[in-house]
Structures are given as C-alpha cells and as structure tokens.
C-alpha positions as CSV (number, residue, x, y, z in Angstrom):
1,M,4.1,5.9,-17.8
2,H,5.9,8.5,-16.0
3,L,5.1,10.8,-13.4
4,A,6.0,14.4,-13.1
5,G,7.9,13.9,-9.6
6,N,8.3,12.5,-7.1
7,R,5.9,13.9,-4.2
8,F,3.4,12.0,-3.4
9,V,-0.3,12.9,-1.6
10,I,-1.8,9.3,0.4
11,I,-4.7,8.7,1.8
12,G,-5.3,5.8,4.5
13,R,-4.2,4.9,8.0
14,A,-1.5,5.1,10.1
15,G,-1.1,2.0,12.9
16,M,0.9,0.6,15.1
17,D,2.7,-3.3,14.4
18,F,3.3,-5.4,17.0
19,Y,6.0,-8.3,16.1
20,P,6.4,-11.6,18.9
21,D,10.4,-10.9,19.3
22,P,12.7,-12.9,19.1
23,P,11.9,-13.8,15.5
24,G,10.3,-16.8,15.1
25,T,8.0,-16.7,18.2
26,R,4.9,-17.6,18.2
27,T,2.1,-14.6,19.7
28,E,0.9,-16.8,22.4
29,D,4.3,-17.4,23.0
30,A,5.4,-13.8,23.1
31,T,6.7,-12.4,26.7
32,R,8.3,-9.2,24.4
33,F,6.7,-7.8,21.2
34,V,8.4,-4.9,19.4
35,S,6.6,-2.2,17.8
36,C,6.9,0.2,14.8
37,L,4.4,1.7,12.4
38,G,2.0,0.0,10.5
39,G,-0.6,0.5,8.1
40,S,-0.5,0.2,4.6
41,S,-0.5,3.4,3.1
42,A,1.7,4.8,6.0
43,N,4.0,1.8,5.4
44,I,4.3,3.1,1.7
45,G,4.8,6.4,2.4
46,V,7.8,4.8,4.4
47,A,9.1,2.7,1.3
48,I,8.7,6.1,-1.0
49,T,10.9,8.3,1.4
50,K,13.5,6.1,1.7
51,L,14.0,6.0,-1.8
52,C,14.4,9.7,-1.6
53,G,10.4,11.0,-2.9
54,Q,8.5,13.0,-0.8
55,A,5.4,11.6,0.9
56,D,2.2,13.5,2.8
57,L,-0.5,11.5,4.6
58,V,-4.1,11.7,5.1
59,T,-5.9,10.5,7.2
60,C,-7.6,10.3,11.3
61,V,-5.6,8.7,13.7
62,S,-6.6,8.6,17.7
63,D,-6.8,11.2,20.2
64,D,-4.3,8.8,22.5
65,A,-1.2,7.4,22.9
66,I,-1.3,4.7,20.1
67,G,-2.4,8.0,18.0
68,R,0.7,10.0,19.2
69,F,2.5,6.9,18.4
70,A,1.8,7.0,15.1
71,L,2.4,10.4,14.9
72,N,6.0,10.2,15.9
73,Q,6.7,7.1,14.1
74,L,5.2,9.5,10.9
75,D,7.9,12.2,11.8
76,H,10.5,9.7,12.1
77,Y,10.9,8.7,8.4
78,G,9.8,12.0,7.4
79,I,6.1,11.4,6.3
80,G,4.0,14.9,5.9
81,R,1.2,14.9,8.5
82,A,-0.3,18.7,8.1
83,H,-3.3,16.1,7.5
84,V,-3.8,14.0,10.0
85,R,-6.2,15.0,12.1
86,A,-6.1,13.4,15.9
87,V,-10.1,12.3,16.6
88,G,-11.8,11.4,19.9
89,G,-13.9,9.3,21.1
90,E,-14.1,6.0,20.9
91,A,-12.4,6.1,17.9
92,R,-9.4,3.8,18.1
93,N,-6.2,3.1,15.7
94,S,-5.5,-0.1,14.2
95,L,-3.2,-2.6,16.1
96,A,-1.5,-5.7,13.5
97,V,-0.1,-8.4,15.8
98,V,2.2,-9.9,13.0
99,E,4.6,-12.9,13.8
100,T,7.8,-13.0,12.1
101,R,8.0,-16.5,10.8
102,M,6.4,-18.0,7.7
103,E,5.2,-21.4,8.5
104,D,1.5,-21.3,10.2
105,H,2.3,-17.6,10.2
106,Q,-0.5,-15.9,12.2
107,S,-1.9,-12.0,12.0
108,V,-4.3,-10.5,14.1
109,I,-6.0,-7.4,13.1
110,Y,-7.7,-5.1,15.4
111,R,-10.1,-2.8,13.9
112,N,-12.7,-2.2,15.8
113,G,-14.4,1.4,15.6
114,A,-10.6,2.3,13.6
115,A,-9.9,6.0,13.6
116,D,-9.1,6.3,10.2
117,F,-13.1,5.4,9.2
118,E,-13.8,9.2,10.0
119,M,-11.8,11.3,7.9
120,T,-14.2,13.5,6.0
121,E,-14.7,15.3,2.9
122,A,-13.7,18.4,5.1
123,D,-9.8,16.4,5.4
124,V,-9.6,16.2,1.8
125,E,-10.9,19.7,0.2
126,A,-8.4,21.1,2.7
127,V,-5.5,19.6,0.7
128,D,-3.6,21.5,-2.4
129,Y,-3.0,18.5,-4.3
130,T,-1.6,21.2,-6.8
131,A,1.9,21.0,-4.6
132,Y,2.0,17.2,-5.7
133,D,3.0,14.4,-8.4
134,A,0.6,11.6,-7.9
135,L,-2.2,10.3,-5.2
136,I,-1.4,7.4,-4.1
137,T,-4.9,5.3,-2.0
138,T,-5.0,1.9,-0.4
139,G,-8.7,-0.3,-1.0
140,T,-8.8,-0.3,2.7
141,V,-10.1,3.6,2.8
142,F,-13.4,2.6,0.9
143,A,-14.5,-0.2,3.3
144,A,-16.3,2.6,5.8
145,E,-18.0,5.9,5.9
146,P,-17.2,8.7,5.6
147,S,-14.1,7.7,4.8
148,R,-15.7,6.5,1.7
149,S,-16.8,9.3,0.5
150,A,-14.0,11.4,1.6
151,T,-12.0,9.7,-1.0
152,F,-14.2,9.5,-4.0
153,R,-13.9,13.7,-3.5
154,A,-10.3,13.5,-3.2
155,F,-10.2,11.4,-6.4
156,E,-12.4,14.7,-7.5
157,L,-10.2,17.2,-7.0
158,A,-6.6,14.9,-7.2
159,R,-8.2,14.5,-10.9
160,A,-8.9,18.1,-11.7
161,A,-5.2,19.2,-10.3
162,G,-4.3,16.8,-13.0
163,L,-3.1,13.9,-10.7
164,P,-2.8,10.6,-11.8
165,L,-4.7,8.0,-9.4
166,I,-2.9,5.5,-8.0
167,F,-4.7,2.2,-6.3
168,D,-3.5,-0.5,-4.3
169,I,-6.4,-2.7,-4.5
170,D,-5.4,-4.2,-0.1
171,Y,-8.5,-5.9,-0.1
172,R,-9.2,-6.6,3.7
173,P,-12.7,-9.0,4.2
174,Y,-12.8,-7.3,7.7
175,S,-13.2,-4.2,6.9
176,W,-16.0,-4.4,4.9
177,P,-19.8,-5.0,5.6
178,S,-20.0,-7.4,2.6
179,A,-17.8,-8.8,0.1
180,Q,-21.2,-7.8,-2.7
181,V,-20.6,-4.0,-1.3
182,A,-16.8,-4.3,-1.4
183,A,-16.7,-5.3,-4.9
184,D,-18.8,-2.6,-6.8
185,V,-17.2,0.0,-4.3
186,Y,-13.7,-1.2,-6.0
187,S,-14.9,-1.0,-9.5
188,R,-15.6,2.2,-9.2
189,A,-13.0,3.3,-7.5
190,G,-10.4,1.1,-10.4
191,A,-12.3,2.3,-13.0
192,M,-11.4,6.3,-11.8
193,C,-8.0,5.5,-11.6
194,D,-4.6,5.3,-14.2
195,V,-2.6,2.9,-12.2
196,I,-4.1,-0.4,-10.5
197,V,-1.8,-2.5,-8.7
198,G,-3.7,-5.8,-6.9
199,N,-2.5,-9.2,-6.5
200,D,-4.4,-12.5,-8.4
201,V,-7.1,-12.7,-5.0
202,E,-7.6,-8.8,-5.2
203,F,-8.4,-9.0,-9.4
204,G,-10.5,-11.9,-8.8
205,F,-12.7,-10.8,-5.5
206,M,-13.0,-7.5,-7.9
207,A,-14.4,-9.8,-11.3
208,G,-16.7,-11.9,-8.6
209,D,-15.1,-14.9,-9.9
210,Y,-11.4,-15.6,-8.7
211,D,-10.9,-17.4,-12.1
212,R,-11.7,-14.0,-14.2
213,G,-9.0,-11.7,-12.2
214,L,-6.5,-10.8,-15.3
215,D,-10.2,-10.5,-17.6
216,K,-11.0,-7.9,-14.4
217,A,-7.3,-6.3,-14.9
218,R,-7.3,-6.7,-18.1
219,D,-10.8,-5.0,-18.8
220,L,-9.5,-1.5,-16.2
221,V,-7.1,-0.8,-18.8
222,A,-9.7,-1.6,-21.6
223,G,-11.9,1.2,-19.3
224,G,-8.9,3.4,-19.1
225,A,-6.8,3.1,-16.8
226,Q,-2.6,3.2,-17.8
227,V,-1.0,0.7,-16.1
228,A,-2.8,-2.5,-14.3
229,V,-0.2,-5.0,-12.9
230,Y,-1.9,-8.2,-11.5
231,K,0.9,-9.7,-9.0
232,M,0.6,-13.8,-8.6
233,G,3.1,-14.4,-5.7
234,E,5.9,-16.7,-6.5
235,Q,4.7,-16.7,-10.1
236,G,5.9,-13.2,-11.3
237,A,3.6,-10.7,-12.1
238,I,1.6,-9.7,-14.9
239,T,1.5,-5.7,-16.3
240,I,-1.2,-4.3,-18.8
241,T,-1.1,-1.5,-20.8
242,P,-3.1,-0.3,-23.7
243,E,0.1,-0.8,-25.9
244,G,0.5,-4.6,-24.3
245,E,1.0,-6.9,-21.8
246,F,4.8,-8.1,-20.3
247,R,5.5,-10.5,-17.9
248,T,7.8,-10.5,-14.6
249,G,9.3,-12.8,-12.3
250,I,10.8,-12.0,-8.4
251,Y,14.1,-12.0,-7.0
252,R,14.7,-14.9,-4.7
253,T,15.0,-14.4,-1.1
254,E,15.1,-16.1,2.3
255,A,11.6,-15.1,3.9
256,L,10.8,-14.2,7.4
257,K,7.1,-13.8,7.1
258,P,4.8,-13.2,4.2
259,T,3.8,-9.8,5.2
260,G,4.8,-6.1,4.1
261,A,5.3,-7.6,0.5
262,G,2.5,-5.3,-0.8
263,D,3.6,-2.3,0.5
264,S,7.2,-2.1,-0.8
265,F,6.3,-3.3,-3.9
266,M,4.0,-0.1,-4.6
267,G,6.9,2.0,-3.1
268,G,9.4,0.9,-5.6
269,L,7.1,0.5,-8.5
270,V,6.3,4.4,-7.9
271,A,9.6,6.2,-7.3
272,G,10.7,4.4,-10.3
273,L,7.8,6.0,-12.2
274,A,9.0,9.1,-10.6
275,D,12.8,8.6,-11.6
276,G,11.9,8.4,-15.3
277,L,12.4,4.4,-15.0
278,P,10.9,2.6,-17.7
279,L,7.4,-0.1,-16.7
280,R,9.2,-2.5,-17.2
281,E,12.0,-1.7,-14.9
282,A,9.6,0.1,-12.3
283,V,8.0,-3.2,-11.9
284,L,11.5,-4.9,-11.1
285,Q,12.3,-2.5,-8.3
286,G,8.9,-3.3,-7.1
287,S,9.8,-6.9,-6.9
288,A,13.2,-6.4,-5.2
289,A,11.9,-3.9,-2.3
290,A,9.3,-6.6,-1.8
291,A,11.9,-9.4,-1.7
292,M,13.7,-7.2,0.7
293,V,11.0,-6.9,3.0
294,V,10.1,-10.1,3.3
295,A,13.0,-11.5,4.7
296,R,13.7,-8.6,7.4
297,V,11.7,-8.0,10.5
298,G,9.4,-5.1,11.0
299,C,7.3,-3.7,7.7
300,A,8.2,0.0,7.9
301,P,11.6,0.0,9.4
302,A,12.2,-3.1,6.6
303,M,11.6,-1.1,3.7
304,P,15.1,-0.4,1.7
305,T,16.9,3.0,1.1
306,R,18.2,4.1,-2.5
307,E,21.4,2.6,-1.3
308,E,20.7,-1.1,-0.1
309,L,18.0,-1.4,-3.0
310,D,20.5,-0.7,-5.6
311,A,23.1,-3.3,-3.9
312,F,20.4,-5.7,-3.2
313,R,19.7,-6.0,-7.3
314,A,23.4,-5.7,-7.9
315,T,23.8,-9.0,-6.5
316,Q,20.8,-10.6,-7.7
317,N,21.3,-13.0,-11.4
318,G,18.7,-10.6,-12.1
319,P,14.5,-12.2,-11.1
320,S,13.4,-15.6,-11.9
321,A,12.2,-16.5,-15.2
322,A,8.8,-15.5,-15.2
C-alpha cells in the first residue's frame, strides 16, 4: 500500500507531559520536572513532521495556560493548528506525569473533563479533506461525546474526499464508560478504516477475547482493510494484507522508558508509506523509530529526524529475527 503524498490530517488530543528530572527519578521523589508536548495524536504529528511530512491537527484544547502551552508546542514542531479550537469553562487539557525508567515504571494520567472530548461535528466539517493524502486518528477520540460522533463524521467526509483512513487503536480504559462500549465502538471504527495498527492486547480487547486478537486483525483485513499491523512488543509484529502476512522483528536498544513507542511507530510507518517504501520497509522504519524513542527522554522531543533514523538503521545489523 502507498499513499499519494505526505500531507496528513490527524484527529485527537494535544496535551502536556511532565517527566521527573533527572531521568530515573521516581515521581514521588522528584523536585524537578521537564515539560513537553504530549497526547498521542500530537506526538504522531511530531513524528511525521520530523520525517519531512506535513501534519495538521484537529482537536480542542483548554482556554488556559496549559492549552496555550500545547498550542505553542504545536507551533514549535511545525504542526498546523488552524483546526485546533480553545474551549473555556471547566474543560482541561490532558496531563501525563511519566517516568523515564523501565523498572517499576509509573505513568499518572489526568483526563478529568478532557478538553479534546469537546470536539464537535462543526469542527471536523470545517476541514478541507481534499488538501490531504490521509486521515489518521487514535482511538481515544471515540471514548466520549461529542468527540465520538465528530470523528465518525470526519471519517465520512474524508472517505468522500478519497482519503485512506488510518487508525491507531490506542485503547486507554480509564477514558471509557465500559469495556463493552469501547469494544463495540472500536470494532465499528476499525471496520471503516484502511490501515489499523495496534498491539496484541488492543486487538484482543477488540475481539472480546485476548487469545483472539490476531484473528480480529485478520478479520478486519478480510472485511475490507488494506493493512493491519499486529504488534507484539519484543516479539516484533505481524502485518496482514489481503495478499498475505509477514513477520518482522524489532531493533535492539537500551530502553529508558516504555512510553512513546506506539506514536513513533505510527509516524515512521505512515512516513514510509508516503515516501513510497514497500510495506515491509515502512513497518521496519516504524520499528526503528520506536526503538529510538524508548531510548530517549520524552516522547515528542524524542522523535527522530530523517537523518537520525537513517543513521540509526545504518548502525544496526537489521532487526532481530521475527
């Protein structure tokens, strides 16, 4: 599968991440924190822009200092925010306090009254989808209204404009009213998409049985998707297409933290598809980007540039055996 170009419209949240400093510090022992852009969709946008693509975000942020921090960070990374709307009242941007440590890693997420859930159908109807080559969304956008209905409306409009739909499952249980609602909505969304990316737990969750995750990924392709990438952590990934399946390994790295891998994988994958790489090479590029990010502090600032990614792959003996 190839994309017509590298202009992406991304639906989903932008927030703030706090990292206890110096790296390795436990949150409860910290007296200093480093701030950076957070939120899966914003992070994917950073990954794309660092790999020379264009990314515009569609979401809502809180009309306060934290929301303005997110806007400033989007500007810093060159992510378009013409369709990012500030909302007042009690809505608040998401905040993640994330440790740079692997052992006993702790992440604390604040999603109370999340501003991004305030995105409406009017927000997505204001977008000119013909200006883009693909739409990307992360699953958290479906967790509450009006964001859920707005995103399904965006899917309809993007499809009418001929855009492929790319879906990062990104299941966060704390955002959903129940697991059953989440599974139903995710399955509906997945059935509409051309590319679905998730890990074994996420596909298993969609299937309603953690032992049937791979079957769920295969079912989505049988139902019309062009690509499903079933990620298995250190075991690599299985990529499924209508033509068949292939397995790929991972790139070895000295991980500092477990977070950020999924966002960087997605950025590397879609950038590769936009550049015309064969699907296997695009998946491997995503895997390399993920390996780099978990070995660095932060998520958005850790995303590799094209030069860094090429240099990293050049120093590797290839990915581990799948």
